[in-house]
BAKOL-833106 format. One line per 8 residues: number of its first residue (from 0); for each residue x, y, z of N, C-alpha, C, O. Coordinates in steps of 0.1 Angstrom, whole numbers. Each point is the difference from the previous one (the first is absolute). Layout:
<recs>
NUM = X,Y,Z,X,Y,Z,X,Y,Z,X,Y,Z  ... .
</recs>
This chain:
<recs>
0 = 6,-12,0,-6,13,-3,10,13,5,-4,11,-1  18,-14,7,2,9,-2,7,4,-11,2,11,-3  1,-20,-2,11,-1,-15,-7,5,-12,5,2,-10  -21,0,13,-13,0,-12,-4,18,9,-10,7,-2  15,-5,5,-3,19,9,12,5,-4,-2,12,-4  12,-15,4,15,5,-9,0,-4,-12,8,5,-8  -14,-11,4,-6,2,-15,-3,6,-4,5,5,-10  -16,-3,15,-17,10,-5,7,14,3,-3,10,-7 .
8 = 14,-8,18,1,13,4,11,5,-6,1,12,-1  9,-20,-3,9,0,-9,13,5,9,8,8,-5  -6,-12,16,2,3,13,20,-8,-9,3,-9,-7  5,20,14,17,-8,-7,-3,-12,9,-10,-2,7  22,-6,-7,4,-11,4,16,5,8,3,12,0  6,-21,6,15,4,3,9,6,-15,10,8,1  -16,-13,-12,4,4,-6,4,18,-5,9,6,-6  -22,-2,15,2,15,-6,-14,1,-9,-7,11,0 .
16 = 2,-25,-10,-7,-1,-9,-14,-10,0,0,-10,7  -13,14,-17,-6,-9,13,-10,-4,-23,7,-1,-10  -20,-1,10,-8,-1,-7,-4,14,-3,-12,0,3  14,8,-5,-5,13,-9,14,2,-6,0,7,-10  10,-11,13,15,2,-6,3,-2,-16,0,-10,-8  4,26,7,1,-11,-21,13,0,-3,8,3,9  -4,-5,-20,7,-11,-3,15,15,-8,10,-2,-8  -13,12,13,4,10,-3,3,2,12,12,-2,2 .
24 = -19,7,10,4,3,9,7,-9,4,10,6,1  -7,-21,4,7,-7,5,17,1,-11,7,-10,3  -2,15,-9,10,-3,-5,2,18,0,10,4,-7  -18,6,12,4,14,0,15,-2,9,4,-5,10  3,13,-24,23,-1,5,5,-7,2,9,1,8  -14,-16,-18,8,-9,-6,8,4,-14,-6,5,-10  17,-7,12,5,4,-12,5,-15,0,3,-7,10  -1,1,-26,-2,-12,-3,6,1,-15,-4,-11,-5 .
32 = 11,18,-4,10,-2,-8,5,-5,-9,3,0,-12  0,-9,24,12,-10,0,-8,-16,-1,7,-10,-1  -17,9,2,-10,-11,7,-6,-6,-19,-4,8,-9  5,-18,9,-9,-12,-11,-9,-6,5,1,-6,11  -17,6,-20,-4,-10,12,-10,-5,-15,-1,5,-11  -6,-16,16,-4,-6,-13,-18,-2,8,-5,-8,8  2,16,-13,-16,-3,1,-11,-1,-6,-3,10,-7  -11,-28,7,-8,-5,-4,-7,4,-1,0,11,5 .
40 = -13,-14,-12,-9,2,3,-1,21,-3,-11,3,2  18,8,-6,0,6,-3,-10,9,-10,-4,11,1  1,-20,-8,-10,13,-10,-14,-1,6,-8,3,-9  1,-7,25,-7,12,-2,3,5,21,10,1,7  -25,-1,-3,-2,-2,10,9,6,16,3,12,2  0,-21,6,10,-1,8,17,1,-5,8,8,4  -8,-15,-10,14,-4,-7,4,10,-11,12,-1,-3  -21,14,-7,0,9,-6,9,13,12,11,6,-2 .
48 = -22,-8,16,5,14,5,22,-8,6,12,2,1  -23,-10,2,18,0,6,11,-1,-9,11,5,4  -12,-12,-16,8,9,-10,0,16,-3,10,7,-2  -21,-5,3,4,20,-5,2,9,17,-1,12,1  2,-23,11,5,11,12,18,-8,3,5,7,9  1,-14,-12,11,-5,-2,9,7,-9,12,4,3  -21,-1,-17,5,7,-9,6,11,1,10,6,-4  -22,-3,13,8,16,3,4,2,12,-2,10,7 .
56 = 9,-21,-3,5,0,10,19,-1,-4,10,4,6  -13,-9,-16,14,-1,-10,5,-8,1,12,0,1  -23,-16,-3,0,-15,3,2,3,-19,-6,10,-6  19,-24,-3,-7,-7,-7,-7,-8,-1,2,-9,8  -16,8,-17,-7,-5,2,-4,-13,-14,-5,0,-12  8,-7,18,-11,-14,-12,-8,-12,0,2,-11,5  -12,19,-13,-10,-1,-1,1,-17,-10,4,1,-12  -5,-8,14,-4,-16,-12,-15,-1,3,-5,-2,12 .
64 = -3,4,-24,-11,-6,0,-4,-3,-9,5,3,-11  -18,-15,12,-3,-3,-12,-12,8,-8,-9,-8,-2  7,19,-1,-6,13,-10,9,6,8,1,4,12  9,-6,-28,10,15,0,-5,12,-3,4,10,6  -17,-8,-16,-3,11,-2,-9,12,15,-1,12,3  -2,-25,2,-6,12,18,13,5,7,0,9,7  10,-17,-12,14,-1,8,5,10,-8,6,8,7  -5,-3,-18,6,18,-4,-11,5,7,2,8,10 .
72 = -14,-12,-12,-8,16,6,8,2,12,6,10,1  -7,-23,9,6,6,17,11,7,-2,3,9,8  6,-10,-18,14,0,-4,-1,14,-7,11,6,1  -21,2,-7,-2,10,-4,-8,14,11,-1,12,-1  -3,-20,10,-4,9,11,10,-1,10,3,10,6  0,-20,-3,14,4,11,4,9,-5,-3,10,6  12,-8,-20,8,9,-6,-4,14,0,7,10,-1  -21,-11,1,-6,11,-6,1,16,16,-1,13,0 .
80 = 2,-28,12,-3,12,8,15,-11,6,-5,-6,10  15,4,-12,15,-1,7,6,1,-14,6,-11,-2  -4,17,-7,11,2,-13,16,-11,-1,7,-7,-7  -7,10,17,16,-8,7,-2,-16,0,6,-10,-3  -20,12,9,-2,-16,1,4,-9,-9,-2,1,-12  10,-11,16,6,-13,-12,-14,-10,1,-5,0,11  0,-8,-19,-9,-11,4,5,-8,-13,2,6,-11  0,-22,13,3,-9,-8,-16,-8,-1,-5,-6,10 .
88 = -1,8,-24,-7,-11,-4,1,-16,-5,2,1,-12  -2,-13,16,0,-14,2,-17,-9,-5,-10,6,1  12,-19,-6,-12,-2,-4,-1,-14,9,7,-10,-2  -18,10,13,0,-11,7,-13,-10,-2,-8,5,-8  7,-11,10,-15,-8,5,10,-11,14,8,-10,1  -13,18,6,0,-9,16,-2,-10,3,7,-4,8  -18,-5,-12,-12,-12,-2,16,-11,-13,-1,-12,-4  13,22,1,1,-10,-9,17,-2,4,8,9,-3 .
96 = -3,-21,9,14,-7,1,9,8,-4,7,8,6  -8,-11,-19,5,6,-10,5,15,-7,11,7,-1  -28,-8,-3,2,19,5,12,7,8,10,5,-5  -14,-7,20,5,-1,12,17,-2,-10,7,7,-7  -7,-12,9,15,1,-3,7,-1,-8,10,-7,-1  -17,14,-10,2,12,-12,4,12,9,12,2,-2  -17,4,7,-1,15,2,11,-5,9,11,0,-7  -9,-6,19,14,-2,4,9,0,-5,9,8,4 .
104 = -9,-16,-15,20,2,-9,0,10,-5,11,6,0  -25,1,-11,0,11,-1,8,13,10,11,6,-1  -24,-4,11,8,6,4,15,0,8,7,9,2  -5,-19,0,17,-1,8,4,-1,-12,-11,-2,-4  17,1,-6,5,1,-14,6,12,1,12,4,-3  -24,5,10,5,21,3,11,-1,4,9,3,-7  -6,-10,24,12,3,1,-4,8,12,9,2,8  -21,4,-3,-7,8,4,2,-4,15,-1,-12,3 .
112 = 5,26,12,-5,-15,11,-13,8,9,-4,12,1  -1,-25,4,-15,0,1,3,6,16,10,-2,7  -18,7,-5,-2,5,20,-7,-8,9,1,-6,11  -14,11,-23,-17,-6,3,-7,-5,-5,0,3,-12  -9,-14,16,-7,-13,-11,-12,4,10,-3,-6,10  -5,16,-16,-15,-3,4,-11,-8,-12,-5,2,-11  4,-9,18,-13,-15,2,-8,3,-2,-7,-4,10  -5,14,-21,-6,2,5,-16,-8,-8,-10,-3,6 .
120 = 12,3,-20,-11,-1,-5,-7,-14,9,5,-6,9  -19,5,-18,-8,-11,6,-17,-1,-6,-3,9,-8  -3,-15,9,-7,-7,-12,-6,-5,5,4,-11,4  -19,14,-1,-13,-11,4,-13,-3,-12,-5,7,-9  3,-19,12,-2,-8,-17,-13,-5,11,3,-2,12  -17,1,-15,-13,1,6,-4,-14,-5,-6,-8,7  12,6,-24,-3,-15,-1,18,-11,-2,10,4,-6  -12,-14,11,11,-7,-1,6,3,-17,-8,2,-10 .
128 = 22,-2,10,4,3,-8,19,0,-4,7,10,2  -5,-20,-8,17,-5,-1,8,6,-5,-4,4,-11  20,3,15,13,6,-10,-1,-12,-12,-8,-9,0  17,12,-8,11,-8,-11,6,-11,10,9,-8,-4  -12,7,10,11,-8,8,-11,-12,10,5,-9,6  -18,12,-7,-13,-10,2,3,2,17,2,-8,9  -4,19,-8,5,7,18,-11,7,-2,-3,5,-11  -6,-5,23,-13,11,1,8,10,2,10,2,6 .
136 = -20,7,-14,4,16,0,9,7,7,11,4,-2  -22,-2,13,6,8,8,12,-4,12,7,8,7  -8,-22,-8,7,-2,10,14,0,-9,11,2,5  -13,-4,-15,16,4,-13,0,11,-2,5,-3,-11  -6,11,10,2,16,2,-2,8,13,1,11,-3  -4,-11,19,-2,4,2,17,-4,15,4,7,9  0,-22,-14,7,-5,7,9,-9,-5,11,1,6  -12,-11,-16,10,-3,-7,11,8,-9,13,-1,1 .
144 = -18,9,-10,3,11,-8,6,9,9,11,5,-1  -18,-3,10,15,10,9,11,-8,15,8,6,7  -12,-17,-7,12,-8,6,13,-6,-8,10,-4,5  -13,4,-23,10,-3,-7,6,15,-6,11,3,-4  -24,4,5,11,15,-5,14,0,14,12,-1,-1  -24,2,15,14,9,13,11,-17,-4,12,2,3  -13,-11,-7,8,-8,6,19,-2,-12,11,-4,0  -25,14,-13,12,-3,-14,7,21,3,10,5,-5 .
152 = -17,1,12,8,7,1,7,10,14,2,12,1  0,-26,10,5,8,7,15,-2,7,4,3,11  5,-13,-26,11,5,5,2,7,-2,9,4,6  -15,6,-18,3,20,-1,0,3,7,8,10,2  -17,-15,7,-9,14,9,14,-5,15,6,7,8  -6,-17,-10,14,-5,12,11,9,-4,4,10,7  3,-13,-22,9,10,-1,2,13,1,11,6,-1  -24,-1,4,0,17,-7,-1,2,17,1,13,2 .
160 = -2,-20,9,0,0,9,10,2,6,4,8,10  2,-16,-15,18,2,3,8,3,-6,11,-5,-1  -15,18,-7,12,3,-6,-8,13,-1,2,1,-12  -10,10,15,1,7,6,-7,6,15,-3,12,3  2,-26,5,-3,2,12,-13,3,4,-1,0,12  -13,2,-23,-9,10,2,-8,-14,3,2,-8,-9  -9,5,19,-8,-17,1,-13,3,-7,-7,10,2  5,-26,-13,-11,-4,-9,-7,8,8,4,8,8 .
168 = -20,-11,-12,-13,-3,6,-9,-7,-13,0,5,-12  -6,-17,18,-10,-8,-1,-11,4,0,-2,5,11  -13,-3,-22,-7,3,8,-12,-10,-8,1,-1,-12  -10,-5,19,-11,-10,-4,-12,7,5,-2,7,10  -7,-8,-19,-13,8,0,-9,-13,10,-1,-11,-5  -5,13,15,-6,-11,0,-15,6,3,-2,9,-7  -12,-14,20,-10,5,4,-3,-10,10,3,-12,2  -13,23,6,0,2,15,-15,-18,-1,-4,-7,9 .
176 = 0,6,-22,-10,-12,0,13,-12,-2,-5,-11,0  17,9,-1,4,-7,3,-3,-14,8,-1,-12,-6  -1,15,19,-4,-3,15,-9,-6,-1,-1,-7,9  -16,4,-21,-8,-4,-2,5,-10,-4,-8,-10,0  29,4,-8,-5,-15,-1,-6,-8,15,-3,5,11  2,-19,-17,1,-6,14,15,-11,-3,6,3,-10  -1,-14,17,13,-6,3,-3,-14,-11,6,-7,-8  -23,8,14,-2,-16,-17,0,4,-10,2,-9,-8 .
184 = -4,20,3,-3,4,-15,15,2,-4,5,-7,-9  1,14,15,14,-1,-6,7,-9,-5,9,-4,8  -10,-5,-24,10,-6,-1,1,1,-15,-9,1,-9  19,-2,9,9,4,-10,-2,-11,-14,2,5,-11  -5,-14,12,-9,-4,-16,-12,2,-3,-7,-2,-10  2,9,25,-13,3,-3,-3,19,-8,-8,6,-7  18,-3,14,0,13,-4,4,2,-21,-5,6,-9  13,-13,8,5,-2,-9,-9,-1,-16,0,6,-10 .
192 = -11,-20,16,-11,0,-7,-13,-3,11,-2,-12,5  -7,24,-1,-10,-8,9,-11,-9,-3,0,-4,-11  -8,0,18,-7,-8,-7,-11,9,1,-7,0,-10  3,7,19,-12,9,6,5,10,1,8,1,10  -9,14,-22,4,8,0,-6,9,8,-12,-1,1  18,13,6,-10,14,1,11,7,5,8,-2,10  -10,16,-21,6,9,-4,10,6,7,12,4,-2  -24,-3,16,8,10,12,5,-7,8,9,5,5 .
200 = -11,-20,-1,13,-6,3,14,-5,-5,10,-4,6  -11,5,-19,13,-3,-9,7,12,1,12,-3,1  -14,19,-1,4,9,6,3,1,9,11,6,-1  -16,-10,20,6,-3,4,9,-7,5,8,4,8  -9,-17,-12,7,-5,1,15,5,-5,9,3,8  -9,-2,-22,11,4,-9,5,12,10,10,4,-6  -11,5,19,0,9,-1,9,-7,16,11,6,3  -15,-15,5,4,-7,5,16,-5,-2,11,2,6 .
208 = -13,-10,-17,16,-4,-7,5,16,1,12,3,0  -15,0,1,8,12,-7,8,6,12,12,3,-2  -19,2,19,11,2,9,8,-17,8,8,-2,9  -14,-6,-19,4,-10,7,15,-1,-9,11,-1,7  -10,2,-25,8,4,-4,13,6,7,11,-6,1  -15,22,5,9,7,5,5,0,14,9,8,3  -15,-15,4,1,-9,13,11,-8,1,7,0,10  -4,-10,-23,9,-9,-1,13,12,-11,12,0,2 .
216 = -15,5,-8,9,5,-9,9,7,14,12,-1,2  -23,8,7,10,9,7,13,-11,9,12,2,2  -20,-10,2,11,-17,4,8,0,-2,10,-1,8  -9,2,-26,10,-7,-3,14,12,-1,12,-2,4  -22,18,-12,16,7,0,-2,8,14,-4,11,-3  5,-14,21,2,0,11,11,-8,-4,10,6,-2  -9,-23,1,9,-8,-2,10,2,-3,10,-2,6  -10,6,-18,6,9,-11,7,10,0,6,3,-10 .
224 = -7,8,27,6,13,6,5,7,-18,11,4,-6  -30,-6,1,1,8,-16,-4,13,8,1,0,12  -5,14,-20,2,10,5,-15,8,-11,1,10,-7  -13,-18,8,-11,-4,-3,-14,-5,5,-3,-11,5  -5,22,-7,-13,-8,14,-11,0,-15,-2,3,-11  -2,-10,23,-17,-5,-8,-11,6,10,3,-1,12  -17,8,-16,-6,0,5,-17,-1,-6,-3,3,-12  -4,-5,19,-13,-3,-5,-5,18,3,5,8,9 .
232 = -19,-5,-19,-4,9,4,-22,-1,-4,-4,-4,-11  -3,9,21,-11,0,-6,-6,12,-2,-3,6,10  -1,-1,-21,-3,12,-5,-12,6,7,-1,12,-3  -4,-15,8,-16,2,4,-6,-3,-8,4,-7,-10  -20,11,11,-15,-4,-11,0,6,-11,-12,2,-1  18,5,-12,-1,9,-12,-2,-8,-10,3,-10,-5  -15,23,5,-4,-3,-15,5,1,-12,-2,9,-8  10,-20,7,4,-3,-8,-3,-11,-9,-8,-8,5 .
240 = 12,5,-20,0,-15,-7,-5,-16,3,-8,-8,-5  15,8,14,1,-8,12,-18,2,3,-5,-5,-11  -3,9,17,-3,7,7,-17,-4,-5,-9,-7,4  13,17,-20,-15,1,-6,0,-12,-10,-8,-2,-10  19,-5,16,-1,-16,-11,-16,-7,8,-10,-4,-6  12,5,21,-16,-2,2,-8,5,3,-3,9,9  -1,-13,-16,-13,8,-13,-17,-3,7,1,-12,3  -12,16,1,-13,-3,6,-4,7,9,8,4,9 .
248 = -19,-1,-9,-5,5,9,3,-1,17,-2,10,7  5,-19,-1,6,4,11,17,3,5,6,0,10  -5,1,-23,13,4,0,0,18,-3,5,7,9  -9,-3,-16,-9,14,-3,-3,5,10,7,9,5  -20,-14,0,0,-1,13,0,8,11,-8,8,5  22,-14,-1,8,-1,11,10,10,-5,7,5,8  -4,1,-27,12,6,5,-12,17,1,5,10,5  -18,-10,-8,-8,12,6,4,3,10,7,10,2 .
256 = -9,-18,4,-6,-1,19,15,4,6,1,7,10  13,-12,-17,8,4,9,15,8,-12,12,1,2  -20,2,-10,9,11,-8,11,7,9,12,-3,-1  -17,11,9,7,6,9,12,-10,10,11,6,4  -12,-16,-1,12,-10,4,6,-7,-11,7,-9,5  -7,9,-14,9,-3,-8,12,10,-5,-1,11,3  16,-16,-12,8,8,0,0,5,-10,-6,-5,-10  13,20,9,7,3,-21,7,-11,4,1,-7,11 .
264 = 6,8,-26,12,-3,-9,10,1,4,8,-9,0  -5,22,6,10,12,5,4,-12,19,10,-7,3  -23,9,5,-2,-5,11,6,-14,-7,12,-1,0  -19,-7,-4,6,-14,0,9,-5,-2,4,-10,6  4,24,-22,17,-6,2,10,6,10,12,3,-4  -18,0,17,9,8,9,6,-14,6,12,1,-4  -12,-9,9,1,-7,3,11,-8,-7,6,-8,6  -4,10,-16,5,-13,-6,12,9,-11,5,-4,-11 .
272 = -5,19,19,13,14,-7,8,-5,9,11,-5,-1  -24,11,17,6,0,15,11,-13,3,10,3,6  -11,-18,-12,9,-9,0,8,0,-11,5,-11,-3  -4,20,-3,9,-2,-12,13,12,4,12,-2,1  -19,11,1,9,14,2,7,6,16,10,7,0  -19,-14,13,1,3,15,9,0,1,5,-8,-8  3,14,15,18,-7,9,-9,-1,11,10,-4,6  -17,4,2,-8,-8,8,4,-8,4,8,-2,9 .
280 = -14,-7,-21,-1,-17,-3,16,-4,0,4,-11,5  5,19,-10,12,-4,-1,4,-16,9,-1,-2,12  6,-7,-22,-2,-12,9,-4,-6,6,5,-6,9  -25,5,-14,-3,-6,3,-11,-10,-9,-10,4,-7  13,-18,10,-2,-6,-8,-13,-13,-1,7,-10,4  -18,5,-6,-10,-11,0,-10,5,4,-10,-8,0  8,22,5,-12,7,3,-11,1,-5,2,-1,-13  -13,3,16,-19,0,-4,2,19,3,6,5,10 .
288 = -12,6,-24,-2,9,2,-13,5,-4,-2,0,-12  -8,7,22,-9,6,2,3,14,-2,6,5,9  -11,8,-22,-4,8,9,14,9,2,2,12,1  4,-20,0,19,6,-5,-2,-1,17,-3,10,5  5,-19,2,4,-9,10,1,-12,3,-10,-5,-5  17,-3,10,1,-14,2,-15,-5,3,-8,8,3  6,-14,-3,-16,-12,-2,2,-13,4,11,-6,-2  -23,-2,10,1,-14,0,-9,-6,-11,-11,4,-3 .
296 = 19,-17,-4,-7,-3,-8,-7,-16,7,-3,2,12  2,-12,-16,-8,-16,3,7,-5,7,9,7,4  -8,-13,-1,7,-14,6,4,-8,-10,12,-1,-2  -19,-4,-5,5,-6,-9,12,11,-12,12,-1,-2  -18,9,-2,16,13,-4,10,-2,12,12,-3,-3  -14,4,9,11,-4,11,9,-16,-2,12,-2,-3  -20,-3,4,5,-21,-1,14,-3,-3,0,-6,-10  12,8,15,8,-2,-10,5,-13,-8,7,0,-10 .
304 = -11,-7,15,2,-14,-7,-17,-4,-9,-1,-11,-4  -9,20,2,-2,2,-13,4,8,-16,-2,-2,-12  9,13,23,5,4,-7,12,-2,-9,1,8,-9  10,-20,10,10,-2,-1,-7,-11,-9,-1,3,-12  -7,-19,16,-10,-1,-7,-2,4,-16,6,-5,-10  -16,18,10,0,5,-6,7,4,-14,-2,-2,-12  14,8,19,11,9,-9,8,-14,-6,6,1,-11  -6,-11,18,7,-15,-10,-10,-7,-11,2,-5,-11 .
312 = -13,7,19,-12,-9,-15,1,8,-13,1,-5,-11  1,25,18,-2,6,-17,8,1,-5,-1,3,-12  16,-4,19,12,-6,-11,3,-7,-8,5,0,-12  -11,-12,27,0,-16,-14,-14,6,-11,-1,-4,-12  -2,8,13,-11,0,-10,3,10,-10,-4,-1,-12  14,14,16,0,6,-15,20,-9,-6,6,3,-10  -2,-10,18,8,-7,-7,-5,-11,-7,7,-6,-8  -20,3,10,-3,-13,-11,-9,7,-7,-8,-8,-6 .
320 = 6,21,4,-11,7,-16,14,9,-6,1,3,-12  7,-1,19,13,8,-12,9,-14,-2,10,-1,-7  -16,-10,16,14,-8,-9,11,3,-2,6,-3,-11  0,13,24,7,1,4,14,-7,14,11,5,2  -13,-8,1,7,-10,12,16,11,5,0,8,10  8,-9,-18,9,13,4,-4,13,8,7,4,9  -21,6,-15,-4,14,-3,7,3,9,-2,-8,9  9,18,-5,8,3,9,-14,10,12,-10,7,-2 .
328 = 16,-12,16,-3,5,10,-9,-8,5,-2,-1,13  -5,-4,-21,-20,1,10,8,-17,5,-6,-7,8 .
</recs>
């Protein structure tokens, strides 16, 4: 109840920010002209706002996108506001392991540093669909694609941090609805090919997997003494394309009633930007943030053995699908 009131009132937490803080406010004073960031899902909504604000602070922004036309429009908008901004566009389909692999090879071939990776992209599918790898589309896009992307650029991030002395940061976007997933329903094979599909459940499961990925990667990075952190953010409830995919009378009615409870896109992007640039969380890793403050995730999301199990199952699956047993760093 106390947290709900804090959210509604926009009362700042220990970080000095709260639910009403915007992406520009939480990065005010940040000078990041020496940084490079990859941001997925940056052609609309929270991702586009994240790209805009980071570029405004001087970050070189790399946008891998499925729709290059929309990506070009975002780039044009960024450079109209920030003429000196450097924005690089690449094609990617996060639901395709081969496409993710191709993007990573293209980016790494440029020889650029990499300081920040923001795994922002997400889809919600009302009906059961499968990726070209024959994997349920929500899980393939929201979790598997980002898993592979993270693994393939990780060594570049570790190398950049070691050479520059600037801590690398990985940010996974999740959702509070990850807590809806029950332990008995979280089965890897059923995530790949569900027998009884429910779009909301599939979305929640993918977001739970995203947290587990961060928890496991954090443990591995700490064991290597790498100067790279990975954290998870819940952006809040924002009326973006993901929410609009939930069509129907009940959803529209709830939006009408609760319109003042919804965050603006800039408020929704604030926690991501805070996790990417704030000096307050230097060295913090494996944590879950909401409203720019550390928060709590579910007991299942905190289960270390389940996270390790999921990581190993994912690794094995990607090896099989890409047919490259020697795929480095996986």
